[in-house]
C-alpha positions, -999 to +999 in steps of 0.1 A: +889-629+561+908-627+594+909-589+592+872-587+585+865-608+616+890-588+637+873-556+626+839-569+635+851-581+669+868-547+677+838-527+667+815-549+687+837-546+718+839-509+715+802-505+709+792-526+739+818-512+763+808-475+758+785-460+784+751-448+777+750-414+761+726-387+771+708-376+740+685-350+756+672-328+729+693-344+702+665-365+686+641-337+682+668-313+670+681-338+645+646-344+631+639-307+626+674-301+613+673-330+589+640-318+574+653-282+572+686-294+556+668-315+531+645-287+521+674-262+519+692-282+492+694-319+501+718-315+530+697-336+554+727-352+572+744-319+578+712-304+590+706-333+613+740-330+629+736-293+635+701-298+648+713-324+672+740-301+686+716-272+690+689-294+705+713-309+730+726-274+739+691-261+745+681-292+766+711-288+788+705-251+792+669-258+802+680-285+826+703-260+844+675-235+847+652-262+862+679-273+886+687-238+898+657-216+893+670-187+915+700-182+893+682-166+863+703-146+839+704-108+845+682-088+822+699-073+792+699-037+782+671-043+757+649-059+784+654-030+809+650-001+784+621+021+790+614+049+765+614+084+779+580+100+782+575+135+768+561+161+792+524+171+786+519+205+771 
């Protein structure tokens, strides 16, 4: 009984002492990933975890672009490719 109470007290203290976490993009990604994981073979929890990670990554990437709009990534080779024109005959 004492260990049960001690465990509850320790978990409560740790939960209340932690700072607020930024979950930007996590909820939307987790919802989409959970549905996709469930449809793909009843792996909803795994899909939700992966969706949360991807959603958070995309949200932080978008926040950086909004904060620094002048620092856009350089165009890749595919974006700058222009096909050669053939001379008229």
